[in-house]
C-alpha positions as CSV (number, residue, x, y, z in Angstrom):
1,M,-0.3,20.4,-7.1
2,I,-3.9,20.5,-5.6
3,S,-4.9,24.3,-5.4
4,A,-6.4,26.0,-2.3
5,E,-9.6,26.5,-3.9
6,Q,-9.7,22.9,-4.4
7,V,-9.0,22.3,-0.8
8,E,-11.7,24.9,0.3
9,L,-14.5,23.0,-2.1
10,I,-13.7,19.7,-0.5
11,K,-13.7,21.3,2.9
12,G,-17.3,22.5,2.2
13,K,-18.5,19.3,0.9
14,Y,-17.0,17.7,4.2
15,E,-18.8,20.1,6.3
16,A,-22.2,19.7,4.6
17,L,-22.3,15.9,4.7
18,R,-20.0,15.7,8.5
19,A,-23.1,15.3,10.6
20,E,-24.4,12.2,8.3
21,F,-21.1,10.3,8.2
22,D,-20.2,7.3,10.5
23,E,-16.7,6.2,10.7
24,R,-16.7,3.7,7.7
25,S,-18.6,6.3,5.4
26,R,-16.3,9.3,6.3
27,R,-13.3,6.9,5.3
28,L,-14.7,5.6,2.1
29,W,-15.8,9.2,1.1
30,S,-12.6,10.8,1.9
31,A,-10.9,8.0,-0.2
32,V,-13.1,8.7,-3.0
33,E,-12.3,12.5,-3.1
34,A,-8.8,11.8,-2.6
35,N,-8.7,9.2,-5.5
36,S,-10.6,11.9,-7.6
37,L,-7.7,14.3,-7.4
38,G,-5.0,11.8,-8.0
39,Y,-1.5,12.5,-6.8
40,G,-1.6,14.6,-3.9
41,G,-5.3,13.9,-3.2
42,V,-4.7,12.4,0.2
43,V,-2.7,15.1,1.7
44,A,-5.3,17.6,0.3
45,V,-8.1,15.8,1.7
46,A,-6.3,15.4,5.1
47,E,-5.7,19.2,5.1
48,A,-9.3,19.8,4.2
49,T,-10.9,17.7,6.3
50,G,-8.6,17.2,9.5
51,L,-8.8,13.6,9.0
52,A,-5.4,11.6,9.2
53,E,-3.9,10.5,6.0
54,S,-3.7,7.0,7.4
55,T,-7.5,7.2,7.9
56,I,-7.9,8.2,4.0
57,R,-5.5,5.4,2.9
58,L,-7.1,2.8,4.7
59,G,-10.3,3.8,3.2
60,Q,-8.6,3.4,-0.1
61,Q,-7.6,0.0,0.8
62,E,-11.2,-0.9,1.7
63,L,-12.5,0.6,-1.8
64,K,-10.0,-1.7,-3.6
65,A,-11.4,-4.7,-1.5
66,Q,-14.8,-3.9,-2.6
67,V,-14.1,-3.4,-6.3
68,G,-12.3,-7.0,-6.0
69,S,-14.9,-8.8,-4.3
70,A,-17.6,-7.2,-6.7
71,R,-15.7,-8.5,-9.7
72,T,-15.5,-11.9,-8.0
73,I,-19.2,-12.1,-7.7
74,Q,-19.7,-11.1,-11.3
75,E,-17.3,-13.6,-12.5
76,R,-19.3,-16.1,-10.7
77,R,-22.5,-15.4,-12.2
78,I,-21.1,-16.0,-15.8
C-alpha cells in the first residue's frame, strides 16, 4: 500500500514541474512515477496529480513501446 506521505511527495513533485509539462511529457512522467511505486502506483499517482488512471496507463504503454524500439535499434547495430 502506498502511504499518504508518498502521495504528498508525488503531489509536490508534480506541482513543481506542472508548468513545464506538455500532454505527452505529463503522461510519461506520471508513468515513470507509477512504475517506481510498483503495485498501486497508478492509483497513487492519479490521486496525487488528478490525472486519470487511463492517462497514466497510456503513458506506461508508451514507455514500453519506447524501450522495445530502442532494443530493436541496438540489435541492428550489432
